[in-house]
Backbone as JSON Lines, residues from 0, in Angstrom:
{"i":0,"aa":"M","n":[0.85,-1.18,0.0],"ca":[0.0,0.0,0.0],"c":[0.89,1.24,0.0]}
{"i":1,"aa":"K","n":[0.53,2.2,-0.81],"ca":[1.24,3.48,-0.85],"c":[0.24,4.58,-0.54]}
{"i":2,"aa":"I","n":[0.64,5.5,0.31],"ca":[-0.19,6.66,0.62],"c":[0.64,7.89,0.31]}
{"i":3,"aa":"K","n":[0.16,8.72,-0.6],"ca":[0.84,9.96,-0.94],"c":[0.52,11.03,0.09]}
{"i":4,"aa":"K","n":[1.42,11.98,0.23],"ca":[1.23,13.06,1.19],"c":[-0.11,13.77,0.96]}
{"i":5,"aa":"I","n":[-0.47,13.94,-0.27],"ca":[-1.73,14.62,-0.6],"c":[-2.94,13.83,-0.1]}
{"i":6,"aa":"E","n":[-2.78,12.51,0.13],"ca":[-3.87,11.66,0.61],"c":[-3.93,11.58,2.13]}
{"i":7,"aa":"A","n":[-2.91,12.06,2.81],"ca":[-2.88,12.03,4.27],"c":[-3.89,13.04,4.82]}
{"i":8,"aa":"S","n":[-4.45,12.73,5.98],"ca":[-5.38,13.64,6.64],"c":[-4.58,14.72,7.35]}
{"i":9,"aa":"R","n":[-4.93,15.96,7.09],"ca":[-4.22,17.09,7.66],"c":[-4.9,17.52,8.94]}
{"i":10,"aa":"A","n":[-4.13,17.78,9.98],"ca":[-4.66,18.32,11.23],"c":[-3.64,19.31,11.78]}
{"i":11,"aa":"D","n":[-4.03,20.57,11.86],"ca":[-3.17,21.64,12.35],"c":[-3.86,22.34,13.51]}
{"i":12,"aa":"W","n":[-3.09,22.71,14.53],"ca":[-3.61,23.49,15.64],"c":[-2.45,24.25,16.27]}
{"i":13,"aa":"D","n":[-2.75,25.38,16.84],"ca":[-1.77,26.22,17.52],"c":[-0.4,26.18,16.84]}
{"i":14,"aa":"H","n":[0.56,25.46,17.43],"ca":[1.93,25.42,16.92],"c":[2.27,24.08,16.27]}
{"i":15,"aa":"V","n":[1.25,23.33,15.84],"ca":[1.46,21.98,15.31],"c":[0.87,21.87,13.91]}
{"i":16,"aa":"R","n":[1.67,21.26,13.02],"ca":[1.21,20.89,11.68],"c":[1.42,19.39,11.56]}
{"i":17,"aa":"S","n":[0.37,18.65,11.13],"ca":[0.54,17.2,11.06],"c":[-0.17,16.6,9.85]}
{"i":18,"aa":"W","n":[0.37,15.46,9.43],"ca":[-0.17,14.67,8.33],"c":[-0.33,13.25,8.84]}
{"i":19,"aa":"N","n":[-1.56,12.72,8.79],"ca":[-1.87,11.39,9.31],"c":[-2.06,10.43,8.14]}
{"i":20,"aa":"Y","n":[-1.13,9.49,8.03],"ca":[-1.18,8.45,7.0],"c":[-1.88,7.24,7.62]}
{"i":21,"aa":"K","n":[-3.15,7.03,7.28],"ca":[-3.97,5.98,7.89],"c":[-3.75,4.64,7.18]}
{"i":22,"aa":"L","n":[-3.43,3.63,7.96],"ca":[-3.19,2.29,7.44],"c":[-4.31,1.37,7.93]}
{"i":23,"aa":"K","n":[-5.52,1.65,7.5],"ca":[-6.71,0.96,8.02],"c":[-6.72,-0.53,7.73]}
{"i":24,"aa":"D","n":[-6.0,-0.98,6.72],"ca":[-6.01,-2.4,6.36],"c":[-5.02,-3.22,7.18]}
{"i":25,"aa":"L","n":[-4.17,-2.57,7.97],"ca":[-3.21,-3.29,8.79],"c":[-3.92,-3.99,9.94]}
{"i":26,"aa":"K","n":[-3.44,-5.13,10.3],"ca":[-4.01,-5.87,11.43],"c":[-3.11,-5.77,12.66]}
{"i":27,"aa":"D","n":[-2.28,-4.74,12.71],"ca":[-1.33,-4.56,13.8],"c":[-1.79,-3.41,14.69]}
{"i":28,"aa":"N","n":[-1.05,-3.16,15.76],"ca":[-1.38,-2.07,16.67],"c":[-1.2,-0.69,16.05]}
{"i":29,"aa":"Y","n":[-0.22,-0.54,15.15],"ca":[0.09,0.76,14.59],"c":[-0.61,0.95,13.26]}
{"i":30,"aa":"Q","n":[-1.69,1.73,13.28],"ca":[-2.47,1.93,12.07],"c":[-2.43,3.37,11.57]}
{"i":31,"aa":"S","n":[-1.73,4.22,12.27],"ca":[-1.49,5.58,11.79],"c":[-0.01,5.86,11.9]}
{"i":32,"aa":"V","n":[0.53,6.43,10.83],"ca":[1.89,6.96,10.84],"c":[1.7,8.46,10.67]}
{"i":33,"aa":"V","n":[2.15,9.22,11.65],"ca":[1.91,10.67,11.64],"c":[3.25,11.39,11.54]}
{"i":34,"aa":"Y","n":[3.32,12.31,10.58],"ca":[4.47,13.22,10.48],"c":[4.0,14.54,11.06]}
{"i":35,"aa":"A","n":[4.77,15.1,12.02],"ca":[4.36,16.36,12.65],"c":[5.54,17.31,12.77]}
{"i":36,"aa":"E","n":[5.22,18.59,12.67],"ca":[6.18,19.68,12.86],"c":[5.64,20.57,13.97]}
{"i":37,"aa":"L","n":[6.47,20.8,14.99],"ca":[6.06,21.61,16.13],"c":[6.94,22.83,16.28]}
{"i":38,"aa":"D","n":[6.29,23.99,16.42],"ca":[6.99,25.24,16.69],"c":[6.68,25.73,18.1]}
{"i":39,"aa":"G","n":[5.94,24.94,18.85],"ca":[5.56,25.26,20.22],"c":[4.99,24.03,20.88]}
{"i":40,"aa":"I","n":[4.27,24.23,21.97],"ca":[3.74,23.12,22.76],"c":[2.68,22.36,21.98]}
{"i":41,"aa":"H","n":[2.75,21.03,22.02],"ca":[1.78,20.16,21.36],"c":[0.42,20.26,22.03]}
{"i":42,"aa":"G","n":[0.4,20.14,23.34],"ca":[-0.85,20.06,24.1],"c":[-0.96,18.65,24.68]}
{"i":43,"aa":"E","n":[-1.41,18.57,25.91],"ca":[-1.45,17.28,26.62],"c":[-2.44,16.32,25.97]}
{"i":44,"aa":"V","n":[-2.0,15.09,25.81],"ca":[-2.82,14.0,25.28],"c":[-2.54,12.75,26.11]}
{"i":45,"aa":"A","n":[-3.34,11.7,25.88],"ca":[-3.12,10.44,26.59],"c":[-3.16,9.3,25.6]}
{"i":46,"aa":"T","n":[-2.31,8.31,25.83],"ca":[-2.33,7.11,25.01],"c":[-3.51,6.24,25.43]}
{"i":47,"aa":"G","n":[-3.93,5.4,24.5],"ca":[-4.96,4.42,24.82],"c":[-4.3,3.14,25.28]}
{"i":48,"aa":"S","n":[-4.71,2.03,24.72],"ca":[-4.19,0.73,25.14],"c":[-2.93,0.32,24.38]}
{"i":49,"aa":"V","n":[-2.45,1.2,23.48],"ca":[-1.28,0.88,22.66],"c":[-0.17,1.89,22.94]}
{"i":50,"aa":"E","n":[1.05,1.38,23.09],"ca":[2.24,2.22,23.25],"c":[2.43,3.05,21.98]}
{"i":51,"aa":"R","n":[2.86,4.29,22.12],"ca":[3.18,5.13,20.96],"c":[4.69,5.21,20.8]}
{"i":52,"aa":"V","n":[5.14,5.26,19.56],"ca":[6.57,5.28,19.26],"c":[6.87,6.52,18.43]}
{"i":53,"aa":"Y","n":[7.81,7.34,18.91],"ca":[8.24,8.55,18.21],"c":[9.66,8.37,17.7]}
{"i":54,"aa":"Y","n":[9.89,8.8,16.47],"ca":[11.24,8.92,15.92],"c":[11.46,10.39,15.68]}
{"i":55,"aa":"I","n":[12.54,10.95,16.23],"ca":[12.82,12.38,16.1],"c":[13.64,12.59,14.83]}
{"i":56,"aa":"L","n":[13.04,13.27,13.86],"ca":[13.7,13.53,12.57],"c":[14.71,14.67,12.67]}
{"i":57,"aa":"S","n":[14.28,15.79,13.27],"ca":[15.19,16.93,13.41],"c":[14.71,17.83,14.53]}
{"i":58,"aa":"G","n":[15.64,18.63,15.01],"ca":[15.36,19.52,16.12],"c":[15.67,18.85,17.45]}
{"i":59,"aa":"A","n":[15.32,19.55,18.52],"ca":[15.47,19.03,19.88],"c":[14.22,19.4,20.65]}
{"i":60,"aa":"G","n":[13.89,18.59,21.64],"ca":[12.68,18.86,22.38],"c":[12.65,18.19,23.73]}
{"i":61,"aa":"E","n":[11.53,18.42,24.42],"ca":[11.27,17.79,25.72],"c":[9.91,17.1,25.63]}
{"i":62,"aa":"F","n":[9.85,15.91,26.19],"ca":[8.59,15.21,26.39],"c":[8.35,15.17,27.89]}
{"i":63,"aa":"N","n":[7.14,15.48,28.31],"ca":[6.76,15.27,29.7],"c":[5.83,14.07,29.69]}
{"i":64,"aa":"I","n":[6.34,12.96,30.21],"ca":[5.61,11.69,30.18],"c":[5.28,11.3,31.62]}
{"i":65,"aa":"G","n":[4.01,11.37,31.95],"ca":[3.6,11.02,33.31],"c":[4.3,11.84,34.38]}
{"i":66,"aa":"G","n":[4.62,13.1,34.08],"ca":[5.26,13.99,35.05],"c":[6.77,14.01,35.0]}
{"i":67,"aa":"E","n":[7.38,13.18,34.14],"ca":[8.85,13.14,34.03],"c":[9.29,13.72,32.69]}
{"i":68,"aa":"N","n":[10.24,14.67,32.7],"ca":[10.75,15.27,31.47],"c":[11.87,14.42,30.88]}
{"i":69,"aa":"V","n":[11.8,14.25,29.56],"ca":[12.81,13.49,28.82],"c":[13.26,14.34,27.64]}
{"i":70,"aa":"H","n":[14.56,14.61,27.53],"ca":[15.12,15.38,26.42],"c":[15.3,14.47,25.2]}
{"i":71,"aa":"V","n":[14.94,14.98,24.01],"ca":[15.12,14.23,22.76],"c":[15.81,15.12,21.73]}
{"i":72,"aa":"E","n":[16.48,14.46,20.78],"ca":[17.1,15.17,19.66],"c":[17.08,14.25,18.44]}
{"i":73,"aa":"A","n":[17.45,14.81,17.3],"ca":[17.4,14.08,16.04],"c":[18.07,12.71,16.16]}
{"i":74,"aa":"G","n":[17.38,11.7,15.65],"ca":[17.9,10.34,15.67],"c":[17.43,9.52,16.85]}
{"i":75,"aa":"D","n":[16.81,10.15,17.85],"ca":[16.32,9.42,19.02],"c":[14.98,8.74,18.72]}
{"i":76,"aa":"V","n":[14.73,7.65,19.42],"ca":[13.43,6.99,19.44],"c":[12.93,7.05,20.87]}
{"i":77,"aa":"L","n":[11.65,7.38,21.02],"ca":[11.05,7.5,22.34],"c":[9.73,6.75,22.33]}
{"i":78,"aa":"T","n":[9.44,6.01,23.39],"ca":[8.16,5.33,23.5],"c":[7.36,5.92,24.66]}
{"i":79,"aa":"V","n":[6.05,5.96,24.48],"ca":[5.14,6.41,25.53],"c":[4.23,5.23,25.86]}
{"i":80,"aa":"P","n":[4.27,4.77,27.11],"ca":[3.5,3.58,27.5],"c":[1.99,3.77,27.34]}
{"i":81,"aa":"P","n":[1.26,2.66,27.26],"ca":[-0.21,2.74,27.22],"c":[-0.75,3.44,28.48]}
{"i":82,"aa":"H","n":[-1.9,4.07,28.31],"ca":[-2.63,4.71,29.41],"c":[-1.77,5.73,30.16]}
{"i":83,"aa":"T","n":[-1.05,6.56,29.39],"ca":[-0.15,7.56,29.97],"c":[-0.46,8.94,29.39]}
{"i":84,"aa":"T","n":[-0.48,9.94,30.23],"ca":[-0.67,11.32,29.8],"c":[0.7,11.92,29.5]}
{"i":85,"aa":"Y","n":[0.78,12.67,28.4],"ca":[2.06,13.26,28.03],"c":[1.86,14.51,27.18]}
{"i":86,"aa":"D","n":[2.94,15.28,27.03],"ca":[2.98,16.48,26.22],"c":[4.41,16.61,25.68]}
{"i":87,"aa":"Y","n":[4.61,17.4,24.65],"ca":[5.97,17.62,24.15],"c":[6.06,18.92,23.37]}
{"i":88,"aa":"W","n":[7.32,19.42,23.23],"ca":[7.55,20.73,22.62],"c":[9.02,20.83,22.22]}
{"i":89,"aa":"P","n":[9.32,21.75,21.28],"ca":[10.73,22.0,20.93],"c":[11.41,22.8,22.03]}
{"i":90,"aa":"T","n":[12.74,22.64,22.13],"ca":[13.46,23.36,23.19],"c":[14.37,24.45,22.65]}
{"i":91,"aa":"N","n":[14.31,24.69,21.35],"ca":[15.07,25.8,20.79],"c":[14.26,26.43,19.67]}
{"i":92,"aa":"E","n":[14.85,27.3,18.92],"ca":[14.14,28.01,17.85],"c":[13.85,27.13,16.64]}
{"i":93,"aa":"E","n":[14.49,25.97,16.56],"ca":[14.32,25.07,15.43],"c":[13.01,24.27,15.56]}
{"i":94,"aa":"T","n":[12.33,24.07,14.44],"ca":[11.12,23.25,14.42],"c":[11.46,21.81,14.81]}
{"i":95,"aa":"L","n":[10.65,21.24,15.7],"ca":[10.81,19.83,16.08],"c":[9.99,19.0,15.1]}
{"i":96,"aa":"K","n":[10.65,18.1,14.38],"ca":[9.98,17.25,13.39],"c":[10.04,15.81,13.85]}
{"i":97,"aa":"V","n":[8.86,15.16,13.89],"ca":[8.78,13.79,14.41],"c":[7.94,12.91,13.48]}
{"i":98,"aa":"I","n":[8.19,11.62,13.59],"ca":[7.33,10.59,13.01],"c":[6.76,9.82,14.19]}
{"i":99,"aa":"L","n":[5.46,9.61,14.18],"ca":[4.77,8.91,15.27],"c":[4.08,7.67,14.72]}
{"i":100,"aa":"F","n":[4.28,6.54,15.37],"ca":[3.57,5.3,15.06],"c":[2.56,5.1,16.19]}
{"i":101,"aa":"M","n":[1.27,5.04,15.84],"ca":[0.24,5.0,16.86],"c":[-0.97,4.2,16.4]}
{"i":102,"aa":"E","n":[-1.91,3.99,17.34],"ca":[-3.18,3.38,16.98],"c":[-3.87,4.27,15.95]}
{"i":103,"aa":"L","n":[-4.87,3.75,15.28],"ca":[-5.56,4.53,14.25],"c":[-6.09,5.84,14.82]}
{"i":104,"aa":"W","n":[-5.62,6.93,14.25],"ca":[-6.12,8.26,14.59],"c":[-7.08,8.61,13.46]}
{"i":105,"aa":"D","n":[-8.36,8.5,13.73],"ca":[-9.35,8.65,12.67],"c":[-9.86,10.07,12.61]}
{"i":106,"aa":"N","n":[-8.95,11.01,12.32],"ca":[-9.31,12.43,12.23],"c":[-9.92,12.77,10.89]}
């Protein structure tokens, strides 16, 4: 299956621009691959029953996962456990660019 960027669902808010590539035919836990660019705070969200996996493409940032801050930079992989509240943001003037593997985000 190939999904072109133009076919991805767009969702933008405050300081976040994102493209959701929905993989509805997959029978695995990860049915959305999301590319996001952050110029400010994402906003607090919570995982469901599936762990989320972030790959940091460029920039540097902080994730607050369950009250603990974790610094990330390009090339890092970060996981957020199921049933966990978290937020993240860039820590310098550079845009934080990430790829997220998550449960189906049906936006």
